[in-house]
DSSP file (Angstrom, degrees, kcal/mol; ACC not computed):
  #  RESIDUE AA STRUCTURE BP1 BP2  ACC     N-H-->O    O-->H-N    N-H-->O    O-->H-N    TCO  KAPPA ALPHA  PHI   PSI    X-CA   Y-CA   Z-CA
    1    1 A M              0   0    0      0, 0.0    42,-3.1     0, 0.0    43,-1.0   0.000 360.0 360.0 360.0 144.7   91.2   93.3   21.4
    2    2 A K  E     -ab  14  44A   0     11,-0.6    13,-2.9    41,-0.2     2,-0.5  -0.968 360.0-153.0-114.8 134.1   89.0   92.6   18.4
    3    3 A L  E     -ab  15  45A   0     41,-2.8    43,-2.8    -2,-0.4     2,-0.8  -0.936  10.2-161.4-119.9 124.8   88.5   88.9   17.6
    4    4 A H  E >   -ab  16  46A   0     11,-3.5    13,-2.3    -2,-0.5     3,-0.8  -0.892  18.3-153.7-102.2 105.3   87.7   87.5   14.2
    5    5 A I  E 3  S+ab  17  47A   0     41,-2.8    43,-0.5    -2,-0.8    13,-0.2  -0.692  75.6   2.6 -85.0 127.0   86.3   84.0   14.7
    6    6 A G  T 3  S+     0   0    0     11,-3.7    -1,-0.2    -2,-0.5    12,-0.2   0.519 100.5 138.6  81.2   5.8   86.8   81.6   11.8
    7    7 A G    <   +     0   0    0     -3,-0.8    -1,-0.2    10,-0.5     3,-0.1  -0.306  37.7 179.3 -84.9 166.3   88.7   84.1    9.8
    8    8 A K        +     0   0    0     -3,-0.1     2,-0.6    -2,-0.1    -1,-0.1   0.424  57.0  98.6-133.1 -18.4   91.8   83.9    7.6
    9    9 A Q        -     0   0    0    140,-0.1     2,-0.3     1,-0.0    -2,-0.1  -0.669  68.9-138.1 -82.9 118.0   92.1   87.5    6.4
   10   10 A V        +     0   0    0     -2,-0.6     2,-0.3    -3,-0.1     5,-0.1  -0.562  29.4 173.7 -75.9 134.3   94.7   89.4    8.5
   11   11 A K    >   -     0   0    0      3,-0.4     3,-2.2    -2,-0.3   137,-0.0  -0.991  38.3 -98.2-147.0 133.9   93.6   92.9    9.3
   12   12 A D  T 3  S+     0   0    0     -2,-0.3     3,-0.1     1,-0.3     0, 0.0  -0.197 108.9  18.7 -52.2 134.2   95.2   95.6   11.5
   13   13 A G  T 3  S+     0   0    0      1,-0.2   -11,-0.6   -11,-0.0     2,-0.4   0.357 106.5  98.7  87.5  -5.7   93.6   95.7   14.9
   14   14 A W  E <   -a    2   0A   0     -3,-2.2    -3,-0.4   -13,-0.1     2,-0.3  -0.914  55.3-155.3-118.3 142.6   92.1   92.2   14.7
   15   15 A K  E     -a    3   0A   0    -13,-2.9   -11,-3.5    -2,-0.4     2,-0.5  -0.860  20.9-130.9-108.5 148.7   93.2   88.8   16.1
   16   16 A I  E     -a    4   0A   0      8,-0.4    11,-2.6    -2,-0.3    10,-1.4  -0.884  17.4-171.2-108.3 128.2   92.1   85.6   14.4
   17   17 A L  E     +ac   5  27A   0    -13,-2.3   -11,-3.7    -2,-0.5   -10,-0.5  -0.981  19.2 168.5-110.4 121.9   90.7   82.6   16.2
   18   18 A N  E     - c   0  28A   0      9,-2.3    11,-2.3    -2,-0.5     4,-0.1  -0.961  44.6-128.6-134.4 152.0   90.3   79.6   13.9
   19   19 A I  S    S+     0   0    0     -2,-0.3     2,-0.4     9,-0.2    11,-0.1   0.697  99.6  49.4 -71.4 -18.3   89.5   76.0   14.6
   20   20 A Q  S    S-     0   0    0      9,-0.1    -1,-0.1     8,-0.0     9,-0.1  -0.967  90.3-116.8-122.2 140.0   92.5   75.1   12.5
   21   21 A A        +     0   0    0     -2,-0.4     2,-0.3     7,-0.1     5,-0.1  -0.372  52.6 134.6 -66.1 149.7   96.0   76.5   12.7
   22   22 A G    >   -     0   0    0      3,-0.2     3,-2.0    -4,-0.1     2,-0.1  -0.980  57.8 -43.7-178.7 177.7   97.3   78.3    9.7
   23   23 A E  T 3  S+     0   0    0     -2,-0.3     3,-0.1     1,-0.3     0, 0.0  -0.381 124.9  11.0 -61.4 128.8   99.0   81.4    8.5
   24   24 A G  T 3  S+     0   0    0      1,-0.3     2,-0.5    -2,-0.1    -8,-0.4   0.300  90.7 133.8  87.2 -10.1   97.7   84.5   10.3
   25   25 A V    <   -     0   0    0     -3,-2.0    -1,-0.3     1,-0.2    -3,-0.2  -0.636  30.6-178.4 -79.3 123.6   95.8   82.5   12.9
   26   26 A D        +     0   0    0    -10,-1.4     2,-0.4    -2,-0.5    -9,-0.2   0.818  70.0  24.5 -90.2 -35.3   96.6   84.0   16.4
   27   27 A F  E     -c   17   0A   0    -11,-2.6    -9,-2.3     2,-0.1     2,-0.6  -0.996  67.5-145.6-135.3 134.9   94.5   81.5   18.5
   28   28 A V  E     +c   18   0A   0     -2,-0.4     2,-0.3   -11,-0.2    -9,-0.2  -0.885  52.1 102.1 -99.1 127.2   93.4   78.0   17.7
   29   29 A G        -     0   0    0    -11,-2.3     2,-0.3    -2,-0.6     5,-0.1  -0.982  63.3 -88.1 176.1 179.2   90.0   77.2   19.2
   30   30 A D    >   -     0   0    0      3,-0.5     3,-2.1    -2,-0.3   -12,-0.1  -0.832  27.6-125.9-112.5 144.1   86.3   76.8   18.7
   31   31 A I  T 3  S+     0   0    0     -2,-0.3     3,-0.2     1,-0.3    -1,-0.1   0.776 111.6  61.5 -57.4 -26.2   83.6   79.4   18.8
   32   32 A S  T 3  S+     0   0    0      1,-0.2     2,-0.3    33,-0.1    -1,-0.3   0.448 106.0  46.4 -83.5  -0.5   81.9   77.2   21.4
   33   33 A D    <   +     0   0    0     -3,-2.1    -3,-0.5     1,-0.1     3,-0.3  -0.772  52.3 157.9-144.3  96.7   84.8   77.4   23.8
   34   34 A L    >   +     0   0    0     -2,-0.3     3,-2.2    -3,-0.2    -3,-0.1  -0.005  33.6 125.7-103.4  27.1   86.3   80.9   24.5
   35   35 A S  T 3   +     0   0    0      1,-0.3    -1,-0.2     4,-0.0     4,-0.1   0.666  61.9  69.7 -63.3 -16.4   87.8   79.9   27.9
   36   36 A Q  T 3  S+     0   0    0     -3,-0.3     2,-0.4     2,-0.1    -1,-0.3   0.503  92.2  72.6 -79.1  -1.4   91.2   81.1   26.7
   37   37 A F  S <  S-     0   0    0     -3,-2.2     3,-0.1     5,-0.0     5,-0.1  -0.929  83.9-121.9-116.7 139.2   89.8   84.7   26.9
   38   38 A S    >   -     0   0    0     -2,-0.4     3,-1.4     1,-0.1     4,-0.2  -0.309  39.2 -84.3 -75.6 157.9   89.1   86.6   30.1
   39   39 A E  T 3  S+     0   0    0      1,-0.3    30,-0.3     2,-0.1    -1,-0.1  -0.386 113.1   4.5 -59.9 133.0   85.8   88.0   31.0
   40   40 A G  T 3  S+     0   0    0     28,-2.2    -1,-0.3    30,-0.3    30,-0.2   0.792  94.3 122.5  64.6  31.3   85.3   91.5   29.5
   41   41 A S    <   +     0   0    0     -3,-1.4     2,-0.5    28,-0.8    29,-0.2   0.518  52.7  72.8-101.6  -6.3   88.5   91.3   27.5
   42   42 A I  E     - d   0  70A   0     27,-2.7    29,-2.9    -4,-0.2   -40,-0.2  -0.927  51.9-166.4-121.2 132.3   87.2   91.8   23.9
   43   43 A D  E    S+     0   0A   0    -42,-3.1    32,-1.8    -2,-0.5     2,-0.3   0.854  78.7   4.6 -79.0 -37.0   85.9   95.0   22.3
   44   44 A A  E     -bd   2  75A   0    -43,-1.0   -41,-2.8    30,-0.2     2,-0.4  -0.997  56.8-157.6-152.0 145.8   84.4   93.3   19.3
   45   45 A I  E     -bd   3  76A   0     30,-2.4    32,-3.5    -2,-0.3     2,-0.5  -0.997   9.4-164.8-126.8 131.1   83.8   89.8   17.9
   46   46 A Y  E     +bd   4  77A   0    -43,-2.8   -41,-2.8    -2,-0.4     2,-0.4  -0.973  12.7 169.6-118.2 123.7   83.3   89.1   14.2
   47   47 A A  E     -bd   5  78A   0     30,-3.1    32,-2.3    -2,-0.5     2,-0.6  -0.841   6.9-176.9-137.8  98.5   81.9   85.7   13.1
   48   48 A S  E    S- d   0  79A   0    -43,-0.5    32,-0.2    -2,-0.4   103,-0.1  -0.865  75.6 -16.3-100.6 120.4   80.8   85.4    9.5
   49   49 A H  S    S+     0   0    0     30,-3.4    -1,-0.2    -2,-0.6    31,-0.2   0.908 110.6 102.1  54.8  48.1   79.3   82.1    8.5
   50   50 A V    >   +     0   0    0     29,-0.6     3,-2.2    -3,-0.4     4,-0.2   0.634  61.3  65.9-121.2 -40.7   80.6   80.4   11.7
   51   51 A F  G >  S+     0   0    0     28,-0.3     3,-1.6     1,-0.3    29,-0.1   0.751  90.9  65.4 -64.0 -25.8   77.5   80.2   14.0
   52   52 A E  G 3  S+     0   0    0      1,-0.3    67,-3.0    66,-0.1    68,-0.9   0.622  93.5  63.6 -70.1 -10.3   75.6   77.7   11.8
   53   53 A H  G <  S+     0   0    0     -3,-2.2    -1,-0.3    65,-0.3    -2,-0.2   0.441  81.7  99.9 -88.5  -2.5   78.4   75.2   12.5
   54   54 A V  S <  S-     0   0    0     -3,-1.6    65,-0.1    -4,-0.2     5,-0.1  -0.748  79.8-120.7 -88.4 125.5   77.4   75.2   16.3
   55   55 A P    >   -     0   0    0      0, 0.0     3,-2.0     0, 0.0     4,-0.3  -0.283  24.8-112.9 -61.1 149.9   75.3   72.2   17.3
   56   56 A Q  G >  S+     0   0    0      1,-0.3     3,-1.4    63,-0.2     4,-0.4   0.837 115.0  61.5 -55.3 -36.6   71.9   73.1   18.7
   57   57 A R  G 3  S+     0   0    0      1,-0.3    -1,-0.3     2,-0.1     4,-0.3   0.677 107.2  46.9 -66.7 -15.4   72.8   71.9   22.2
   58   58 A L  G <> S+     0   0    0     -3,-2.0     4,-2.8     2,-0.1     5,-0.3   0.360  80.6 100.5-107.4   4.4   75.6   74.5   22.3
   59   59 A F  H <> S+     0   0    0     -3,-1.4     4,-2.6    -4,-0.3     5,-0.2   0.962  89.7  36.8 -53.6 -58.9   73.7   77.6   21.1
   60   60 A F  H  > S+     0   0    0     -4,-0.4     4,-2.7     1,-0.2     5,-0.2   0.896 117.8  50.7 -64.9 -41.6   73.1   79.1   24.6
   61   61 A I  H  > S+     0   0    0     -4,-0.3     4,-2.1     2,-0.2    -1,-0.2   0.932 112.9  47.2 -60.2 -46.5   76.5   78.1   26.0
   62   62 A T  H  X S+     0   0    0     -4,-2.8     4,-2.1     2,-0.2    -2,-0.2   0.937 115.7  42.5 -62.8 -49.4   78.3   79.6   22.9
   63   63 A L  H  X S+     0   0    0     -4,-2.6     4,-2.5    -5,-0.3    -1,-0.2   0.862 112.2  54.5 -70.1 -34.1   76.4   82.9   22.9
   64   64 A T  H  X S+     0   0    0     -4,-2.7     4,-2.2    -5,-0.2    -1,-0.2   0.903 109.4  48.7 -62.3 -41.1   76.7   83.2   26.7
   65   65 A D  H  X S+     0   0    0     -4,-2.1     4,-1.9    -5,-0.2    -2,-0.2   0.880 109.9  51.1 -66.2 -39.3   80.5   82.8   26.4
   66   66 A I  H  X S+     0   0    0     -4,-2.1     4,-1.3     2,-0.2    -2,-0.2   0.934 111.5  47.6 -62.2 -45.3   80.6   85.4   23.7
   67   67 A L  H  < S+     0   0    0     -4,-2.5    -2,-0.2     1,-0.2    -1,-0.2   0.885 109.4  55.7 -62.5 -38.0   78.7   87.8   25.9
   68   68 A R  H  < S+     0   0    0     -4,-2.2   -28,-2.2     1,-0.2    -1,-0.2   0.905 109.6  43.8 -59.7 -44.7   81.0   86.9   28.8
   69   69 A V  H  < S+     0   0    0     -4,-1.9   -27,-2.7   -30,-0.3   -28,-0.8   0.687  95.1  94.9 -81.3 -17.8   84.2   87.8   26.9
   70   70 A L  E  < S-d   42   0A   0     -4,-1.3   -30,-0.3   -30,-0.2   -27,-0.2  -0.501  76.3-123.7 -74.2 141.3   82.8   91.0   25.4
   71   71 A K  E >   -     0   0A   0    -29,-2.9     3,-2.6    -2,-0.2    98,-0.2  -0.305  49.7 -70.7 -69.6 165.1   83.5   94.3   27.2
   72   72 A K  E 3  S+     0   0A   0      1,-0.3    -1,-0.2   -32,-0.1     3,-0.1  -0.407 128.7  14.4 -57.6 134.1   80.5   96.5   28.2
   73   73 A Q  E 3  S+     0   0A   0      1,-0.2    -1,-0.3    -3,-0.1    -2,-0.1   0.553  95.9 155.4  68.6  11.6   79.0   97.9   25.0
   74   74 A G  E <   -     0   0A   0     -3,-2.6    95,-2.6    -7,-0.1     2,-0.4  -0.304  37.7-127.0 -64.9 152.5   81.1   95.4   23.0
   75   75 A K  E     -dE  44 168A   0    -32,-1.8   -30,-2.4    93,-0.2     2,-0.6  -0.853  13.7-160.0-110.2 138.9   79.8   94.4   19.6
   76   76 A F  E     -dE  45 167A   0     91,-3.1    91,-2.8    -2,-0.4     2,-0.7  -0.963   9.7-162.8-113.5 110.9   79.1   91.0   18.2
   77   77 A Y  E     +dE  46 166A   0    -32,-3.5   -30,-3.1    -2,-0.6     2,-0.4  -0.848  18.2 177.9 -95.5 113.8   79.1   91.1   14.4
   78   78 A I  E     -dE  47 165A   0     87,-2.7    87,-3.0    -2,-0.7     2,-0.4  -0.959  15.0-178.4-126.6 137.2   77.4   87.9   13.2
   79   79 A S  E     +dE  48 164A   0    -32,-2.3   -30,-3.4    -2,-0.4   -29,-0.6  -0.998  10.3 166.8-133.8 128.7   76.5   86.7    9.7
   80   80 A V  E     - E   0 163A   0     83,-2.1    83,-3.3    -2,-0.4     2,-0.1  -0.938  47.9 -85.9-133.2 156.3   74.7   83.4    9.0
   81   81 A P  E     - E   0 162A   0      0, 0.0     2,-0.8     0, 0.0    41,-0.7  -0.468  46.6-126.3 -59.8 134.0   73.1   82.0    5.9
   82   82 A D  B  >  -g  122   0B   0     79,-3.4     4,-2.5     1,-0.2     3,-0.3  -0.763  17.6-161.9 -89.9 108.3   69.5   83.4    5.9
   83   83 A M  H  > S+     0   0    0     39,-3.1     4,-2.6    -2,-0.8     5,-0.3   0.800  87.8  59.9 -62.3 -30.4   67.2   80.4    5.6
   84   84 A D  H  > S+     0   0    0     38,-0.3     4,-1.8     2,-0.2    -1,-0.2   0.950 111.2  40.4 -61.4 -47.0   64.3   82.6    4.4
   85   85 A V  H  > S+     0   0    0     -3,-0.3     4,-2.5     1,-0.2    -2,-0.2   0.903 116.4  49.7 -66.8 -43.2   66.3   83.8    1.4
   86   86 A L  H  X S+     0   0    0     -4,-2.5     4,-2.7     2,-0.2    -2,-0.2   0.882 109.9  49.8 -67.2 -38.4   67.7   80.4    0.7
   87   87 A C  H  X S+     0   0    0     -4,-2.6     4,-2.3     2,-0.2    -1,-0.2   0.926 112.3  48.3 -66.1 -43.8   64.4   78.6    0.8
   88   88 A R  H  X S+     0   0    0     -4,-1.8     4,-0.7    -5,-0.3    -2,-0.2   0.940 114.1  47.0 -58.2 -46.9   62.8   81.1   -1.6
   89   89 A S  H >< S+     0   0    0     -4,-2.5     3,-0.8     1,-0.2    -2,-0.2   0.910 111.8  49.7 -64.0 -42.8   65.8   80.7   -3.9
   90   90 A F  H 3< S+     0   0    0     -4,-2.7    -1,-0.2     1,-0.2    -2,-0.2   0.874 110.6  50.2 -64.1 -37.4   65.7   76.9   -3.7
   91   91 A L  H 3< S+     0   0    0     -4,-2.3    -1,-0.2    -5,-0.2    -2,-0.2   0.549  79.2 117.5 -81.9  -5.9   62.0   76.9   -4.5
   92   92 A D    X<  -     0   0    0     -3,-0.8     3,-1.8    -4,-0.7    -3,-0.0  -0.479  60.6-148.3 -61.4 117.6   62.3   79.2   -7.5
   93   93 A P  T 3  S+     0   0    0      0, 0.0    -1,-0.2     0, 0.0    -4,-0.0   0.646  93.0  65.0 -66.9 -12.4   61.2   77.0  -10.4
   94   94 A N  T 3  S+     0   0    0      2,-0.1     2,-0.1     0, 0.0    -2,-0.1   0.538  77.9 108.4 -86.1  -6.7   63.6   78.8  -12.7
   95   95 A R    <   -     0   0    0     -3,-1.8    -5,-0.0    -6,-0.2    -6,-0.0  -0.453  67.5-129.8 -73.4 142.7   66.7   77.5  -10.9
   96   96 A T     >  -     0   0    0     -2,-0.1     4,-2.6     1,-0.1     5,-0.2  -0.444  26.9-105.9 -81.7 162.4   68.8   74.8  -12.6
   97   97 A P  H  > S+     0   0    0      0, 0.0     4,-2.3     0, 0.0     5,-0.2   0.895 122.8  53.5 -55.5 -38.9   69.7   71.6  -10.8
   98   98 A A  H  > S+     0   0    0      2,-0.2     4,-1.9     1,-0.2     5,-0.1   0.895 109.3  48.0 -64.0 -39.6   73.3   72.9  -10.4
   99   99 A Q  H  > S+     0   0    0      2,-0.2     4,-2.5     1,-0.2    -1,-0.2   0.919 111.2  50.2 -66.5 -43.2   72.0   76.1   -8.8
  100  100 A K  H  X S+     0   0    0     -4,-2.6     4,-2.2     1,-0.2    -2,-0.2   0.879 109.5  51.3 -64.3 -36.9   69.8   74.2   -6.4
  101  101 A H  H  X S+     0   0    0     -4,-2.3     4,-2.0    -5,-0.2    -1,-0.2   0.907 109.3  50.8 -64.4 -40.3   72.7   71.9   -5.4
  102  102 A H  H  X S+     0   0    0     -4,-1.9     4,-1.7     2,-0.2    -2,-0.2   0.909 109.7  49.9 -62.5 -43.3   74.7   75.1   -4.7
  103  103 A I  H  X S+     0   0    0     -4,-2.5     4,-2.3     1,-0.2    -1,-0.2   0.904 108.5  52.8 -63.9 -40.2   71.9   76.4   -2.5
  104  104 A V  H  X S+     0   0    0     -4,-2.2     4,-2.8     1,-0.2     5,-0.2   0.896 107.2  52.5 -61.8 -39.4   71.7   73.1   -0.6
  105  105 A R  H  X S+     0   0    0     -4,-2.0     4,-1.6     1,-0.2    -1,-0.2   0.853 108.4  50.2 -65.9 -33.8   75.5   73.3    0.0
  106  106 A I  H  < S+     0   0    0     -4,-1.7    -1,-0.2     2,-0.2    -2,-0.2   0.900 114.1  46.4 -67.9 -39.6   75.0   76.9    1.4
  107  107 A M  H  < S+     0   0    0     -4,-2.3    -2,-0.2     1,-0.2    -1,-0.2   0.919 128.8  21.7 -67.9 -44.1   72.2   75.6    3.7
  108  108 A F  H  < S-     0   0    0     -4,-2.8    10,-1.9     1,-0.2    -2,-0.2   0.377 114.4-100.7-111.6   3.7   73.9   72.4    5.0
  109  109 A G     <  -     0   0    0     -4,-1.6    -1,-0.2     8,-0.3     8,-0.1   0.043  31.8 -89.5  92.2 156.3   77.6   73.2    4.5
  110  110 A G        -     0   0    0     -4,-0.1     7,-0.1    -3,-0.1    -1,-0.1   0.736  46.7-149.1 -71.9 -22.3   80.0   72.1    1.8
  111  111 A Q        +     0   0    0      5,-2.5     6,-0.1    -6,-0.1     3,-0.1   0.820  50.0 138.7  55.9  37.5   80.9   69.1    3.9
  112  112 A T  S    S+     0   0    0      4,-0.1     2,-0.3     1,-0.0    -1,-0.1   0.657  73.0   5.3 -84.1 -17.9   84.4   69.0    2.4
  113  113 A D  S >  S-     0   0    0      3,-0.0     3,-1.1     0, 0.0    -2,-0.1  -0.894  94.1 -82.1-151.8-179.9   85.9   68.2    5.9
  114  114 A E  T 3  S+     0   0    0     -2,-0.3     3,-0.2     1,-0.2    -3,-0.0   0.613 125.5  50.0 -68.3 -10.6   84.8   67.4    9.4
  115  115 A F  T 3  S+     0   0    0      1,-0.2     2,-1.1     3,-0.0    -1,-0.2   0.595  88.5  83.1 -98.8 -14.6   84.3   71.1   10.2
  116  116 A D    <   +     0   0    0     -3,-1.1    -5,-2.5    -7,-0.1     2,-0.4  -0.315  63.3 111.7 -95.8  52.9   82.2   72.1    7.2
  117  117 A F        -     0   0    0     -2,-1.1     2,-0.5    -3,-0.2    -8,-0.3  -0.974  57.1-142.2-121.7 138.2   78.7   71.0    8.3
  118  118 A H        -     0   0    0    -10,-1.9   -65,-0.3    -2,-0.4     3,-0.1  -0.883  12.9-173.9 -99.9 127.1   75.8   73.3    9.2
  119  119 A Y        +     0   0    0    -67,-3.0     2,-0.3    -2,-0.5   -63,-0.2   0.555  66.1  20.6 -96.0 -10.3   73.8   72.2   12.2
  120  120 A F        -     0   0    0    -68,-0.9     2,-0.5   -13,-0.1    -1,-0.2  -0.996  64.8-130.1-157.9 152.3   71.0   74.7   12.0
  121  121 A G        -     0   0    0     -2,-0.3     2,-0.3    -3,-0.1   -39,-0.1  -0.935  28.5-156.9-109.3 128.7   69.3   77.2    9.7
  122  122 A W  B     +g   82   0B   0    -41,-0.7   -39,-3.1    -2,-0.5   -38,-0.3  -0.788  15.8 174.9-107.5 144.9   68.8   80.7   10.9
  123  123 A N     >  -     0   0    0     -2,-0.3     4,-2.5   -41,-0.2     5,-0.3  -0.835  49.7 -93.1-130.8 177.8   66.4   83.5   10.0
  124  124 A E  H  > S+     0   0    0     -2,-0.3     4,-2.6     1,-0.2     5,-0.3   0.907 121.9  52.0 -63.1 -41.0   66.0   86.9   11.6
  125  125 A L  H  > S+     0   0    0      1,-0.2     4,-2.0     2,-0.2    -1,-0.2   0.940 114.5  41.5 -60.0 -48.9   63.2   85.8   14.0
  126  126 A L  H  > S+     0   0    0      2,-0.2     4,-2.1     1,-0.2    -1,-0.2   0.901 117.2  46.4 -68.3 -41.6   65.2   82.9   15.4
  127  127 A L  H  X S+     0   0    0     -4,-2.5     4,-2.3     2,-0.2     5,-0.2   0.911 113.3  48.7 -68.6 -42.5   68.5   84.7   15.6
  128  128 A T  H  X S+     0   0    0     -4,-2.6     4,-2.2    -5,-0.3     5,-0.2   0.905 110.4  53.6 -62.1 -40.9   66.9   87.8   17.2
  129  129 A D  H  X S+     0   0    0     -4,-2.0     4,-2.4    -5,-0.3    -2,-0.2   0.941 112.4  41.0 -60.1 -49.5   65.1   85.6   19.7
  130  130 A I  H  X S+     0   0    0     -4,-2.1     4,-2.0     2,-0.2    -1,-0.2   0.877 113.5  52.2 -73.1 -35.4   68.2   83.7   20.9
  131  131 A L  H  X>S+     0   0    0     -4,-2.3     5,-2.1     2,-0.2     4,-1.1   0.894 113.0  46.7 -64.1 -38.5   70.4   86.8   21.0
  132  132 A T  H  <5S+     0   0    0     -4,-2.2     3,-0.4    -5,-0.2    -2,-0.2   0.925 110.5  51.6 -67.0 -46.3   67.8   88.6   23.1
  133  133 A K  H  <5S+     0   0    0     -4,-2.4    -2,-0.2     1,-0.2    -1,-0.2   0.847 107.1  53.8 -60.6 -35.0   67.4   85.6   25.5
  134  134 A V  H  <5S-     0   0    0     -4,-2.0    -1,-0.2    -5,-0.2    -2,-0.2   0.813 125.1 -99.8 -71.1 -29.4   71.1   85.4   26.1
  135  135 A G  T  <5 +     0   0    0     -4,-1.1    -3,-0.2    -3,-0.4     2,-0.1   0.552  62.7 155.1 124.9   7.8   71.2   89.1   27.1
  136  136 A F      < -     0   0    0     -5,-2.1    -1,-0.2     1,-0.1    33,-0.2  -0.472  34.6-146.9 -65.2 138.5   72.4   91.3   24.2
  137  137 A S  S    S+     0   0    0     31,-2.1     2,-0.4     1,-0.2    32,-0.2   0.887  72.8  17.7 -80.4 -40.7   71.0   94.7   24.8
  138  138 A T  E     -F  168   0A   0     30,-1.2    30,-2.7     2,-0.0     2,-0.4  -0.979  60.8-165.2-134.8 150.1   70.5   95.9   21.2
  139  139 A L  E     -F  167   0A   0     -2,-0.4     2,-0.4    28,-0.2    28,-0.2  -0.993   5.2-176.4-132.7 138.1   70.3   94.2   17.9
  140  140 A E  E     -F  166   0A   0     26,-1.6    26,-2.6    -2,-0.4     2,-0.4  -0.984  17.2-145.3-138.1 126.4   70.5   95.7   14.5
  141  141 A R  E     -F  165   0A   0     -2,-0.4     2,-0.3    24,-0.2    24,-0.2  -0.755  25.1-175.0 -86.4 134.0   70.1   94.0   11.2
  142  142 A V  E     -F  164   0A   0     22,-2.4    22,-0.6    -2,-0.4     3,-0.1  -0.930  34.0-130.9-129.4 152.9   72.4   95.4    8.5
  143  143 A L  S    S+     0   0    0     -2,-0.3     2,-0.3     1,-0.2    19,-0.1   0.878  94.7   9.2 -67.6 -38.6   72.7   94.7    4.8
  144  144 A S        -     0   0    0      1,-0.1    -1,-0.2    20,-0.1     9,-0.1  -0.997  52.3-151.5-145.1 145.7   76.5   94.4    5.1
  145  145 A L        -     0   0    0     -2,-0.3    -1,-0.1    -3,-0.1    -2,-0.0   0.751  28.6-161.3 -85.0 -26.7   79.0   94.2    7.9
  146  146 A K        +     0   0    0      2,-0.2     3,-0.1     1,-0.1    -2,-0.0   0.783  57.3 105.0  53.1  36.8   81.7   95.7    5.7
  147  147 A L  S    S+     0   0    0      1,-0.3     2,-0.3     0, 0.0    -1,-0.1   0.736  79.8  16.5-111.1 -35.5   84.6   94.6    7.8
  148  148 A F  S    S-     0   0    0   -137,-0.0     2,-1.2     2,-0.0    -1,-0.3  -0.909  77.1-105.7-136.5 162.0   86.1   91.7    5.9
  149  149 A D  S    S+     0   0    0     -2,-0.3     2,-0.2    -3,-0.1  -140,-0.1  -0.754  76.5 110.9 -88.2  94.6   86.1   90.2    2.4
  150  150 A D  S >  S-     0   0    0     -2,-1.2     3,-1.1  -143,-0.0  -101,-0.1  -0.752  83.7 -67.3-151.0-166.8   83.9   87.2    3.1
  151  151 A T  G >  S+     0   0    0      1,-0.2     3,-1.3    -2,-0.2    10,-0.2   0.449 100.7  93.6 -77.6   0.0   80.5   85.6    2.4
  152  152 A S  G 3  S+     0   0    0      1,-0.3    -1,-0.2    -4,-0.1    10,-0.2   0.746  97.0  36.3 -64.5 -21.0   78.6   88.2    4.5
  153  153 A D  G <  S+     0   0    0     -3,-1.1    -1,-0.3    -9,-0.1     2,-0.2   0.264  87.4 135.9-109.5   8.7   78.0   90.1    1.2
  154  154 A Y    <   +     0   0    0     -3,-1.3     7,-2.5     1,-0.1     8,-0.4  -0.385  21.1 169.0 -69.0 128.6   77.6   87.1   -1.0
  155  155 A A    >   +     0   0    0      5,-0.3     3,-1.3    -2,-0.2    -1,-0.1  -0.576   4.5 164.5-138.1  71.4   74.7   87.4   -3.6
  156  156 A P  T 3  S+     0   0    0      0, 0.0    -1,-0.1     0, 0.0    -2,-0.0   0.738  80.5  33.6 -66.0 -22.7   75.1   84.5   -6.1
  157  157 A Y  T 3  S-     0   0    0      2,-0.5   -58,-0.0   -58,-0.0    -2,-0.0  -0.036 127.7 -82.4-125.5  32.7   71.6   84.8   -7.4
  158  158 A G  S <  S+     0   0    0     -3,-1.3    -3,-0.0     1,-0.1     0, 0.0   0.336 109.1  79.4  89.8  -6.3   70.9   88.5   -7.2
  159  159 A E  S    S-     0   0    0    -74,-0.0    -2,-0.5    -5,-0.0    -1,-0.1  -1.000  88.0-107.0-133.1 132.3   69.9   88.7   -3.5
  160  160 A P        -     0   0    0      0, 0.0    -5,-0.3     0, 0.0    -6,-0.1  -0.341  24.0-156.9 -57.3 134.5   72.3   88.6   -0.5
  161  161 A I        +     0   0    0     -7,-2.5   -79,-3.4   -10,-0.2     2,-0.4   0.417  60.8  92.9 -95.6   1.7   72.1   85.2    1.1
  162  162 A S  E     -E   81   0A   0     -8,-0.4     2,-0.7   -81,-0.3   -10,-0.0  -0.751  63.1-146.4-103.8 143.1   73.4   86.3    4.5
  163  163 A L  E     -E   80   0A   0    -83,-3.3   -83,-2.1    -2,-0.4     2,-0.5  -0.944  27.2-167.9 -98.6 114.1   71.6   87.5    7.6
  164  164 A N  E     +EF  79 142A   0     -2,-0.7   -22,-2.4   -22,-0.6     2,-0.3  -0.923  10.4 172.2-112.3 126.0   74.0   90.1    9.1
  165  165 A M  E     -EF  78 141A   0    -87,-3.0   -87,-2.7    -2,-0.5     2,-0.5  -0.969  26.4-150.5-133.8 149.3   73.4   91.4   12.6
  166  166 A I  E     -EF  77 140A   0    -26,-2.6   -26,-1.6    -2,-0.3     2,-0.4  -0.976  19.9-170.1-117.3 114.7   75.2   93.6   15.1
  167  167 A A  E     -EF  76 139A   0    -91,-2.8   -91,-3.1    -2,-0.5     2,-0.4  -0.893   6.9-153.3-107.4 132.5   74.5   92.7   18.7
  168  168 A T  E      EF  75 138A   0    -30,-2.7   -31,-2.1    -2,-0.4   -30,-1.2  -0.885 360.0 360.0-109.6 136.9   75.6   95.0   21.5
  169  169 A K              0   0    0    -95,-2.6   -94,-0.1    -2,-0.4    -1,-0.1   0.477 360.0 360.0 -68.4 360.0   76.3   93.7   25.0
């Protein structure tokens, strides 16, 4: 099984886990609790702009659980807003107030409902550190994950705002 966490786009070969029930959602649940999945039962996990919604106290628990459910050599495709890019963009003196407000919403979440809050800002150093500490064997930063039509490729101001990594168990 391949699991798309937080997704809405139905795609052959992938099951969707979302915190809210909806059309195309196969499992209702939270990225921080994958107890409904058996150890070593998933070939790949895709999470685009989901991990920043995890509170700091749950980072290790969440990633350890992701590692637990992945099969040996399973892949974790993760995309988060890249704070290095966002900070540079926010500090650009040529940005309009509307653009800066948009960048802040990318940093902290749109806050349109109780789920749309970002609890942490990630960059390559921090994400690589935690993925390594949890036990992923290899990490690769990629420009695009190219699996779903989502914000992992989003470049509103000429530079992609996402940090995309492929972590292998």
